[in-house]
C-alpha angles and dihedrals in degrees: 000000000000116000089235106107091202091069108101099175130024130187132174093278106014145056125200127202139154116284118251132191087262086073097064095109093047092048090047090051098053097033092055097044105112093215092051096049098038094112099029126124134164128038100352103090108135119179101151136019090261088064090055089050090049092053092051096043103035101032115021100033090045092049093050088056097041102039104016091243144051135149111328128216108255109219119192107221094210094065103009088237125146099237101174140302142287127182150088129300118195110233109200094198090056094040090225141065128276117224113227139175135180131172143167114279095242087069096049123111095034099096092253095130091054092043093051096042092048089052092047091052091050091048091047092053098040102038107019100034092232110153103163126056139142140208130218122202134175107248093238092055096091094166091057092045088054091052093052091047092049087054089057098251116143130217109255106162146006124208145146118271132160089356093303134104102245130198117210121211128190 
């Protein structure tokens, strides 16, 4: 394990830790990339750096305190760069957390989403005591559907949300 005590989860190629306000530029970079946000809805709209700061301060930092988890900064070990996020987000209407992941396109196609999500699920069970979770994915996002299926989640519902046809996995 890395000597950095802030690292919560470590895999072969990745480290995950809580976001801090030092991550504003990294969050801005991945949250404004058109390929990354193509299928995004909800609270993630980032237009300026202040929006990235607001997400970290008013959403993620609050959720760490309230639920004991949220989205974690995804640090690529090879270059020590924050390349996106992976983690859980408690959804009150579902009564359980949603697993989510997002990363810069230059890191796609390497199995990093599956690697990080698998590690988050293991951490959630072992450390946080979270047994139930779900994933939502826009039906056109085949890569993300493949990740959820590799994690062992099964398709349970399809519905409209944020103007997209969304598949729910549990």
